[in-house]
N, C-alpha and C positions, 0 to 999 in steps of 0.2 A: 503493500501498500504506499503510493507515495507520500512525503512527508509534505504537507500544509504549510505554505508559508503567511508570514504573518498578514493581514490586510495594511492594505498601503494607507498611510496618509493620506487625507484631502486635504488638500490644499490649495488657494484660490488665491494667487498672489495676484495683489491691486495692480490695476492700467498703468499707473505711474514707474510702475518697472522696478530698475535700482533702485529710487529715490522711497520707494515706503519698502518697511519689511514685518509682515506681520506677526504679532506676537505670539502667534500660537505654534510656531517654528523652535520658539525656548519653553513651551510648558507641555509638547503634546509626545504621549509615547511612543506612538506609532512614529513620529518623527524619528525621535530619536532611535527606534529600532531599524529603520528605513538606512539611515545617519550609519551606522554599523555596518550597513550589508553595501551601499551604494560610495561610501567616502571611505570609510578607513577601509576596509578588505576590497574598496572599489581602485577602480585604476589609477590609483598618487600614490605619491612617493611618503613616508612618513617616516620622523628621525626616530632612530632605534639607542642609539649611544655611539660613544669618540671610539675612535681606532685605538687609543691609549689606554683603552681601558680593558682591551681585549688583544693585549702586547703578545703572548706567547700561548703554545701549542695548548690545549686545555682549559685555555684561561672562556669563563663563561661571563657572559651579564643578562640579568632577567632586566625584561621590560614588558611595555603594553605596545598594543594596535589598536585605536577604539580601546573598547573594555576585552580583547582577545590575548592572552598572556602571552610573550614571548620570548626566546631565549637566543641569543647572538654568541653565536663560539667561534674559536680558533682550532681547527681541524691540526693533525700532525703534519699535510701539506701545504700548511701555512695560508691556506684562504680561511674566508670569512663565511660561514653559514647563519639562516637564521630561521628558526621552527617554532611550528605552536606548541606552545605548553601543557597541551593535553595529552595526558594519552591514551592512545588508539583503543583502549581495550573497556576502561568504564567511566575515563574522561576525567581522570583526577590527574594535578598538576607533578611533571616528571620533577622538576627543578623546584624545590622550596628555599633558596638562598637568595638573593639578591646577586651577587659574585662571589668568583672563588677560582678555582681551578680543576676539574674533573678529567677521567679516563671515560666516564660513559654516564649514562645516565639511566637511575632503575627505580620505575615506579613503588613507591612504602605502600602501596597497596597491594598488587598482585606481583610484583618483581616482573615487570616485565623491563626490558633493557634494549635502550637504546643508544646508537651510537653521537658521537659527537656532530656528524652529520644528520642526525635526526632517523636514522635506521632503524627498523626493527633488529634487534641481534641477539634476543633472549627469552624467551617468554621459561616461568617456572613451570616443571612439571608439563613440559607439554606434549610430552608422550604417556602422560600417565604414571600409576605406578602398577609394577606388577605385570604389565597387562590391561589395566584397568583404568578407565576416564583420563584423562587427557584431549589435545583439539583433536579436530579430523583429520586423518590421513593427507587430504586435500586443502589443509589450510596454509596457505603461502602466506611467509613474515616478511616478503617482499614487498604485501600490497598491504602493507598494515604499519609502514611509517608515519612520521610525526609531518603533519601537514607543515610545508616547506613555503619560503620568502622569497624572492628575488632580493638580492643583493646588490648594491652600488654604494662606491665611496666620494669623497668629493674633499678635498683638502683636510682628511682626516675625520669626517663628520659620514657616519653608518646611515643609511636609508634602508629600508624595506619593502615590500611590496607583497601582497598577497596577491597580486595580478599578472597577466601574461601580455595585457594591453597595453600597459601604462611605456610609455617613449622612456627611451634612455634618459637616466637622469640631468643629464646637462643641458640635452633638449627640453623636458620637462620645465627647468627653471628660465633658458632663456639666458643669453649674454651679459646683458645688462645684470640679471642676477646673480649669477655664477663671478663677474668681477668684484663683484660686491663681498661677495663671500670669502675672494680670494683677496680680497683689501686687505682682511684680519686675519687669515689663518696659513696663506700659501706662504712655505717654505720656512715654518715655523712649528715645531713638536708643541704641544699643550699639555702642558701639566694639569693635572686636576689639583685646585686648592680649596674645595669645599662644596660642598651640597646643602640643600634644604629641601623641602618638599611641603607644599604648600594646598591647604584645603580649603577651595574658592567656595561660598553658599550661591551660586547662580550655575546658569547656563554654561557649557563650553564657548558656546559661539557670541558670549556676551565680551568673553574677557578677549576672545581673538579680535573683536572689534575694536576693544580698545585698546592693542597694541597696535592696530592699523591708525586708528585716530589721534594724527598726530595737531590736530587743531583742540583737544580735550588738554596739553601736557602742560602746559604754561598757563592754565587756567584752575584747573585741581589742583597741581602740583605748586604750594606754596613755596615750598622749599625750593624748585626751580627759579621764581621769580626773584625772591631775594636774593638770591646770591650767583643773580644773573647768569646761569646759567643753560638755560634755555627759553627764550620769547620769543614769539613769532615774528618777531621785527627783527632777526638776526636771518644771516645768509643762510640759504636752505632751498630744500625742495623735498619731492617725492618721487618715489618711480613707483609706475603700476606695470609690471607686465601685461603684454594684450590681453593673457588670461584673465585676467585680473585677478588669479588665483594667489600672486606672490610680490610683496613689496620693499621696499624700502625708504627709510623715512631719514634725514641727515638736515645735521645743523651745526652753525661753528659758533662761537662765542667771541664773541668783540667787545671789550671791557672800556674802548677809548666811546663808545658809543654810548649815549646814556639817557637819549630821546621814548627809550621805551618806556622810561616810566610814567610820563604822560602817555602816551598811547594807551596803557593800559587803568591808569589812573581816571581817564575821560570814560570807558566803560562801568566807571562803578562795580569793579569785579571783585573777589578774594585772589588777589596779585602781589600784595605787599606785604611787609608786615614789621615790626621792631626787634623779631628775632635777630642776635648775633651770636656767632661762632666763640666760644673763648679759646678753640684749635681750628685754625682755618685751613690746616693741612688738607684734611679731605676735598678742600678745592682746587689742589695745585696740581695741575696737570703736566704729562709734556707730549708733544707733538709726534707720535711713536710714527705714524703714517706718513709724514708730512705735505699733509694735503689740507691743513687747519682746522677739518672737520672734528668738533668734541663729541658730538653723540650721534651713532649710526643704530637704527631700530630696520633689521630685516626680519621677514618672515617668510616662511615657505608652508601653502597652501598641504593639509589643511591643519596640523597645530608645531610645528615649530617656529623658534625665533634665537635670532643671535644679535647679539645685542656688544656695543659701546658707548659706556657713557663715561665721558672722559678717558680714563684706563683703565674702567672695569670692563671684563671681556664676559662676558658667561653665556649658556643656550640655555634656553626655556624648551621646556614639552611639555604641551596643552594636554591632558586626556580627559574624555569626557567620564564622569562618574556616574553616571545618572542624567536627569530631565533638569535637574535644579542643583548638582553640586560637581566639582571638577578639581582634578588632582594639577597643579603644576608645579614640577619639578625643576628646581635652579642647579645648573653647574660651573659652577666660577672658575673661571680658566688663566693662569700665567703661562709663563712660555718658556723651556728649558734655557734659552737665553736672556732671560730677564736678568738685567744687574740687579743687586739687593736693594737699590735704590727704589728701581721700578717696581720691582715685588711689594716694598714694603707699601706702595703706592696703590699698587691695585689692591693691597687687602685692607687701605683703608677706605679708597673709594665703593668698595664691597659692601662698605652701610648705606652705600646711598639707595641700593636696590634692596629686591626682597621681601621676604613676611613683614619685617620692620624695617624694611627702610624709609630713610626720610625722604624720600622723595619718592616708592612706590608704594608704600603700606597703604595710602589710598585707590590704592587698581583694589588692593585685595578686598574693599570691603563695597566700592562702587558700584562692581557688579551684582552683588546683592541687592543693593538699594532700588536695581533694576528690576530683577529678581521678584520681587516684594511689591514692587511698586505696579506690574501689568498683572499681579493676580486678578480676576475679573474682567482682565481686556482685551479674550479671546479675539474680538469682531477689531480690534483696531490695531494701529501700525507706528513702527516709527518714522519717523522724519530724516532722513536724509538728502538736504538739500543745499548744504555749507558749498560755497564752489561749482556748484552748478548741478547736471545731471547725469554726467558722463565720470567713467573709472579711467581716466587719462593721468600721465606724468604731468609735475606741475613745480614751477617753480615758490608757488606760494601752497605753505601750509596750513592755508585759512580755507581748510577745505575736507571733505572727507571722499573725497575719490577713492582711496586706497579702500574704505570702509565698503564704499560699492565696488570694488573689484570681487572684494569676499566672495558678496552678495552675488555675482557673475559667476563669477568660477561655481559658487554651491548651488547655483540654481543648473546651471551646466552636469552638472554631478549628480542631481538628484533628480534632475526631467523636469523641473517644476518651470 
């Protein structure tokens, strides 16, 4: 008897296209189920881990693609592999650790054992005892390996996909996005400085919107404007790739210009404060890229972020945990050729971001404000008209173009 698929979410997108988003997409269990199938297990690349986290034969790292548990390994042949962390027998996880080194993976439930490529290599009591019991004679272990993912790497980042139809990773990202990843990572060996996992009280797409929203940063984040780290009047812009899926927002601090203060005060918004720092070393950075850019936020559809805020470099992994909960994994990076001074600078500036960061702590709660605010508003929509109605790159960051780009890619993936 064939397995029945879950009923498809009935979403009627408003006629105004990319400038309207129905709140139902943040609230519907049917939408959430469709996303797992069409986006996370569909023809997209999902960030899995860093190559430096699995450097040696037998090393593994547990992660997720959407809500599906996944293991990334490096086998004796030196190659990376990834497979679903779900025993082919009865569905138990075969790897219970976040990271480590192993010769194989054996399910604790019934001891079905898999090699580092996810192939089934052993079944306890497969032949029974004394000629009784055991598997049928026609049982073929080659047919019961773990579900495997395609793997590609880019400048030390490991991406995986369940789909055979997704384009090669560099084609998927496009030249402009690849060049901005290279700007941060090319020619350098990352060193993991620390990790945080943050639980957000909102749908995963609300955090993606937040990441792509260059317009909110210097309004919501009082620290940015008080200490002149990011203002919309600074040099910068956004890049949106043609599919809308991926984006880059960037800006450069210019402490010689102070006109931005009046620009913000005229708006009568929360943008200045009397707060001061006893130790201003957290604000001091160095131009390690030679282009003057002090902030670059890059996103890859559906749930990866590469950040440069001053000299704080980090990757973020956005994982759905239900219609109103998101897991956000932060990994802070240095590089093997950092000077002691630069390494200390990165560690100080790590205080800007993360769950309790001077800048980004507001991002941890504002999505929850939206999730709570849209309760009972299933028939209403958000309005995304700042900067027009397209999803095009722009020299202005007073725009929601990259958010509209996300919804362009989302609707294509979901066939809305």
